[in-house]
SEZANU-437881 format. One line per 10 residues: number of its first residue (from 1); for each residue y negated, x negated, z negated of C-alpha. Coordinates in steps of 0.5 Angstrom, whole numbers, plus 500, padded with zeros to 3 digits. Each point is the difference from the previous one (the first is absolute). Layout:
N
NUM = Y:X:Z  ...
This chain:
383
1 = 579:548:466  494:501:506  497:495:503  493:499:499  495:496:504  495:495:496  493:500:503  497:493:501  495:497:495  493:504:502
11 = 493:495:501  495:503:500  494:496:503  493:500:499  495:497:505  493:502:500  500:503:508  506:500:504  496:498:506  499:494:505
21 = 502:493:496  503:494:498  502:504:493  502:506:504  504:496:506  504:497:495  501:505:496  503:504:506  504:494:503  504:500:492
31 = 501:508:500  503:500:507  504:494:498  503:501:494  506:503:499  500:507:500  507:500:495  496:496:496  493:504:498  496:505:502
41 = 492:501:500  493:503:500  495:499:501  494:501:496  493:499:503  493:500:496  496:502:506  504:503:506  503:497:506  500:500:507
51 = 506:500:506  502:493:498  505:505:495  503:501:506  502:493:502  505:500:493  507:502:504  504:503:493  499:508:502  501:500:491
61 = 493:498:498  497:504:497  491:497:500  495:504:495  493:500:500  497:501:493  492:499:504  497:497:495  493:501:499  495:495:502
71 = 497:496:494  501:499:493  505:507:499  507:500:495  502:506:504  505:497:504  503:497:494  503:508:498  502:501:507  504:493:500
81 = 503:501:493  503:507:503  503:498:506  503:495:497  503:505:495  502:504:505  503:495:504  503:495:494  501:494:504  503:495:497
91 = 496:494:502  492:500:502  498:495:505  491:499:499  497:496:505  493:497:499  495:500:495  497:508:503  507:502:498  501:496:494
101 = 498:505:494  507:504:503  503:496:496  497:503:493  502:507:503  508:498:502  500:497:493  497:507:497  505:504:504  506:496:498
111 = 502:496:506  504:494:497  499:495:506  494:498:503  497:496:505  494:497:503  498:496:506  495:495:502  498:500:508  493:497:499
121 = 493:501:498  494:504:503  493:499:503  497:501:492  505:494:497  501:496:505  504:495:494  502:504:495  495:498:496  496:507:498
131 = 501:500:492  500:508:500  506:501:503  504:493:498  498:503:494  504:507:502  506:497:502  501:496:495  500:506:495  505:504:505
141 = 504:493:500  505:501:495  501:508:503  504:496:506  506:497:500  499:497:507  495:497:505  501:499:507  496:495:505  500:499:506
151 = 497:493:500  501:494:495  492:499:499  500:508:497  506:498:496  495:494:498  495:505:498  504:504:496  503:494:496  493:497:499
161 = 496:506:499  503:506:498  505:496:496  506:504:503  506:495:497  503:498:507  508:502:498  496:507:501  498:499:507  503:499:506
171 = 498:497:507  503:504:507  496:498:507  500:507:503  504:499:506  500:501:508  503:505:505  502:493:505  504:504:505  494:506:500
181 = 494:494:500  503:494:505  498:495:505  497:503:507  505:502:504  500:504:506  493:504:503  496:504:495  499:507:502  495:502:495
191 = 494:504:504  494:494:499  493:501:502  498:499:507  498:492:502  502:498:493  507:497:500  502:495:506  504:494:501  495:495:498
201 = 497:503:494  500:497:493  500:506:496  498:499:493  504:505:495  499:503:492  504:506:497  497:503:493  497:505:496  492:499:503
211 = 497:499:493  496:496:498  504:495:496  504:499:506  494:498:503  500:501:507  493:499:501  502:493:500  505:500:506  495:504:504
221 = 494:495:499  505:494:501  502:504:507  492:499:502  498:494:498  508:498:504  496:504:506  493:497:499  503:493:500  504:500:505
231 = 498:506:506  505:497:504  505:503:496  496:505:500  506:504:506  506:499:495  499:500:493  501:507:497  499:502:494  506:506:497
241 = 500:503:494  504:505:497  498:504:495  495:506:496  495:499:494  493:498:498  499:495:504  502:502:507  494:502:501  496:495:499
251 = 504:495:504  499:506:506  493:500:499  499:491:499  505:499:508  496:506:502  493:497:498  502:493:504  502:505:506  507:497:499
261 = 503:507:498  504:499:507  504:494:497  503:503:494  504:506:498  501:503:494  504:507:501  501:501:493  507:501:495  506:501:504
271 = 507:500:500  502:496:505  499:493:497  504:496:501  499:502:508  493:498:499  502:493:497  504:499:507  493:499:503  497:495:495
281 = 500:493:501  497:498:493  500:505:495  493:498:495  500:503:492  493:500:497  502:502:493  495:498:494  506:502:495  507:502:502
291 = 507:500:498  505:499:504  498:503:506  506:504:504  495:498:507  500:494:499  509:500:499  500:505:506  496:495:506  504:494:497
301 = 506:504:501  496:502:507  501:493:502  493:499:499  495:495:497  496:501:493  493:499:499  498:502:493  496:500:494  503:495:494
311 = 500:505:496  504:504:494  508:500:504  497:497:506  501:493:499  508:502:498  500:502:507  497:496:505  502:493:500  495:497:502
321 = 500:496:508  507:502:500  501:508:499  492:500:502  493:499:497  497:501:493  493:501:500  493:501:494  499:508:499  494:503:502
331 = 499:494:505  500:503:507  498:492:503  506:498:497  505:506:503  496:499:506  502:492:501  507:502:498  500:506:506  497:494:504
341 = 506:495:499  505:505:502  497:502:506  499:493:502  507:498:499  505:505:501  506:495:499  498:500:493  499:507:500  507:502:503
351 = 503:494:494  497:503:495  502:507:502  508:498:500  499:497:494  497:506:497  506:504:502  505:495:497  497:501:493  500:508:501
361 = 507:499:503  502:495:493  495:503:495  498:507:500  505:505:502  500:507:498  507:499:497  498:494:495  494:505:498  505:507:498
371 = 504:495:496  494:498:497  498:506:497  507:503:500  501:494:494  494:503:496  502:507:501  507:500:499  498:494:493  495:505:497
381 = 503:507:501  506:497:496  497:498:494
């Protein structure tokens, strides 16, 4: 009798776009760290993908693009249905509101294990209170076998607003590669602009999608306030924002208008984020809304204190006055005050950074995240 190898179950991950972003980073980390003998993966993008897809280390992962047209158009339903019937995945895992209707298609395609993840909110619905959106969520809710949230804040929202049964929700924090993202240990070999960094510079750093919901204009305004308030610090303060998006040009224009463009570096998207974080003295995330920020976790893993707005999952990551500082959103003055405290008190900066690293090692390992997803996938596939 011949032995026939049985392929591991296939998961179809449906996302809006595969590019630089927290959700996308979490997906790539998950695929790279899930045991290859447990699950296979495909990624289905509604609106394309970038070179970010090259971060996937597994050679057997296919990425598909549905080329969803802009505006109200249902042709992608048909494209997704045909693709699911062709691939015959064992599990369909959609993420965030933009792909939620994919659950309808998955049910019609007779995919018997369906998961939906909530990873955060966008500028159109910062508090998750949009009545039309929530009615749609509630109508699709019965089709979903398990919900995954990346924060307790989102878990509470699903229970209280969308009326999801608590037993149908699994809250899983993102994990971080604490070897790749580690405290400063050697001289950094990154090529940086002339005269941007010296032995006595204080670098205010951030990494993220420069979308309006991330509110990088407030961080830029905070930097300008600091230079205005303490002119003598002009020789020391630097601003480094890594990422691209609609706000990047606005931030550069604001710096140029203040004649301070030489004190800032906004290099756009980069693949060497872990190395660039080695240049930071403090990490700042000025978001108006947030799920669980991968970049906060990565910064903490690098031993950096974090200044973050007190929105969404940020309050679950940053312990105020222990691993960083929490400030109100949309408030450049509060950001500037928090940055100034670290600038003036280096001992506190070091102490909070060390505590942040310890918290990552204890609570936010990649192994813990992977185990959580495996629990969900194993459970629903054996129903």
